[in-house]
SEFI-554881 format. One record per residue (C-alpha): x, y, z. Coordinates in nm, 2 decimals, padded with zeros to 4 digits. Example, Ala and Ser with C-alpha at 12.3 -4.5 7.8 and 13.67 -1.06 7.14 Angstrom:
! SEFI-554881
<<01.23; -00.45; 00.78>>;
<<01.37; -00.11; 00.71>>;
END
This chain:
! SEFI-554881
<<00.00; 00.00; 00.00>>;
<<00.28; 00.24; 00.09>>;
<<00.44; 00.17; -00.25>>;
<<00.13; 00.28; -00.44>>;
<<00.11; 00.61; -00.24>>;
<<00.48; 00.67; -00.32>>;
<<00.42; 00.61; -00.69>>;
<<00.11; 00.84; -00.68>>;
<<00.30; 01.13; -00.53>>;
<<00.59; 01.08; -00.77>>;
<<00.36; 01.09; -01.07>>;
<<00.17; 01.40; -00.93>>;
<<00.50; 01.58; -00.86>>;
<<00.64; 01.51; -01.21>>;
<<00.32; 01.61; -01.39>>;
<<00.30; 01.94; -01.20>>;
<<00.67; 02.02; -01.24>>;
<<00.67; 01.96; -01.61>>;
<<00.40; 02.21; -01.70>>;
<<00.52; 02.49; -01.93>>;
<<00.43; 02.84; -01.81>>;
<<00.46; 03.16; -01.99>>;
<<00.68; 03.42; -01.81>>;
<<00.50; 03.73; -01.70>>;
<<00.57; 04.04; -01.90>>;
<<00.60; 04.37; -01.75>>;
<<00.41; 04.67; -01.89>>;
<<00.58; 05.01; -01.89>>;
<<00.37; 05.31; -01.81>>;
<<00.41; 05.44; -02.17>>;
<<00.27; 05.11; -02.31>>;
<<-00.05; 05.14; -02.11>>;
<<-00.32; 05.37; -02.27>>;
<<-00.56; 05.52; -02.02>>;
<<-00.92; 05.49; -02.11>>;
<<-01.14; 05.78; -02.03>>;
<<-01.47; 05.70; -01.87>>;
<<-01.74; 05.84; -02.10>>;
<<-02.00; 06.04; -01.92>>;
<<-02.33; 05.86; -01.95>>;
<<-02.65; 06.07; -01.96>>;
<<-02.95; 05.89; -01.82>>;
<<-03.25; 05.85; -02.04>>;
<<-03.55; 06.04; -01.91>>;
<<-03.92; 06.01; -02.01>>;
<<-03.99; 06.26; -02.29>>;
<<-04.33; 06.38; -02.43>>;
<<-04.45; 06.28; -02.77>>;
<<-04.77; 06.27; -02.97>>;
<<-04.94; 05.98; -03.14>>;
<<-05.05; 06.08; -03.49>>;
<<-05.19; 05.75; -03.62>>;
<<-05.24; 05.39; -03.52>>;
<<-05.29; 05.09; -03.75>>;
<<-05.31; 04.72; -03.65>>;
<<-05.18; 04.45; -03.89>>;
<<-05.19; 04.10; -03.74>>;
<<-04.98; 04.09; -03.42>>;
<<-04.81; 04.42; -03.51>>;
<<-04.92; 04.77; -03.39>>;
<<-04.79; 05.03; -03.63>>;
<<-04.79; 05.39; -03.49>>;
<<-04.69; 05.73; -03.63>>;
<<-04.54; 05.94; -03.35>>;
<<-04.41; 06.29; -03.34>>;
<<-04.16; 06.44; -03.10>>;
<<-03.90; 06.71; -03.09>>;
<<-03.53; 06.64; -03.11>>;
<<-03.31; 06.52; -03.39>>;
<<-02.96; 06.51; -03.22>>;
<<-02.99; 06.26; -02.94>>;
<<-03.09; 05.90; -02.88>>;
<<-03.45; 05.81; -02.85>>;
<<-03.62; 05.48; -02.75>>;
<<-03.98; 05.37; -02.75>>;
<<-04.13; 05.08; -02.56>>;
<<-04.48; 04.94; -02.53>>;
<<-04.61; 04.78; -02.21>>;
<<-04.92; 04.70; -02.01>>;
<<-05.06; 05.00; -01.83>>;
<<-05.27; 04.81; -01.58>>;
<<-05.45; 04.49; -01.53>>;
<<-05.66; 04.31; -01.79>>;
<<-06.02; 04.42; -01.74>>;
<<-06.28; 04.14; -01.71>>;
<<-06.53; 04.24; -01.98>>;
<<-06.66; 04.09; -02.30>>;
<<-06.43; 04.12; -02.49>>;
<<-06.15; 04.18; -02.23>>;
<<-05.98; 04.52; -02.23>>;
<<-05.61; 04.57; -02.18>>;
<<-05.47; 04.92; -02.11>>;
<<-05.13; 04.97; -02.28>>;
<<-04.89; 05.26; -02.31>>;
<<-04.60; 05.36; -02.52>>;
<<-04.31; 05.53; -02.34>>;
<<-04.06; 05.75; -02.50>>;
<<-03.71; 05.80; -02.34>>;
<<-03.44; 06.03; -02.46>>;
<<-03.10; 06.14; -02.34>>;
<<-03.20; 06.51; -02.31>>;
<<-03.19; 06.58; -02.69>>;
<<-03.11; 06.96; -02.72>>;
<<-03.24; 06.99; -03.08>>;
<<-03.59; 07.12; -03.16>>;
<<-03.67; 06.96; -03.50>>;
<<-04.01; 06.79; -03.52>>;
<<-03.95; 06.43; -03.60>>;
<<-04.23; 06.21; -03.75>>;
<<-04.14; 05.84; -03.70>>;
<<-04.32; 05.51; -03.77>>;
<<-04.29; 05.26; -03.49>>;
<<-04.38; 04.89; -03.50>>;
<<-04.46; 04.69; -03.18>>;
<<-04.53; 04.32; -03.13>>;
<<-04.86; 04.30; -02.93>>;
<<-04.91; 03.92; -02.91>>;
<<-04.83; 03.94; -02.54>>;
<<-05.15; 04.15; -02.48>>;
<<-05.40; 03.87; -02.57>>;
<<-05.67; 03.85; -02.31>>;
<<-05.79; 03.51; -02.42>>;
<<-05.63; 03.22; -02.61>>;
<<-05.86; 03.28; -02.91>>;
<<-06.08; 03.57; -02.99>>;
<<-06.06; 03.94; -02.94>>;
<<-05.90; 04.18; -02.70>>;
<<-05.97; 04.56; -02.69>>;
<<-05.65; 04.75; -02.65>>;
<<-05.68; 05.09; -02.47>>;
<<-05.37; 05.29; -02.58>>;
<<-05.29; 05.57; -02.35>>;
<<-05.33; 05.92; -02.52>>;
<<-05.52; 05.76; -02.81>>;
<<-05.89; 05.83; -02.81>>;
<<-06.01; 05.52; -03.00>>;
<<-06.02; 05.16; -02.89>>;
<<-05.81; 04.92; -03.08>>;
<<-05.98; 04.60; -03.16>>;
<<-05.72; 04.32; -03.16>>;
<<-05.87; 03.99; -03.32>>;
<<-05.66; 03.68; -03.33>>;
END
């Protein structure tokens, strides 16, 4: 038994000592480039106007207008409350517009497309979508 332990330790020592390792290289101060931390501007909720809404299958196509033109703008669609138990069920939704404080004042007209399959109130049938800041109900049949 002692012979096996001796052989095991001998094999372990030889396998560990025979590993090739790369020597560490030293970097001089002039070789290292400093990276400047870019200032990040938080996105804030920004006003916009819904000009038109069209429903094509599971896609809600909207025309929106907002001021800007120089910065970054993002739009998202989400539920704006619980599904209402009615026939057909009604789902309040909203579109949010976020911008990084765009200083420009051009009026931008943009077409947005959103997948609305997640807002189905029943497995088959119809759900009425109540889009915030849009006066008409959107009948979503699937």
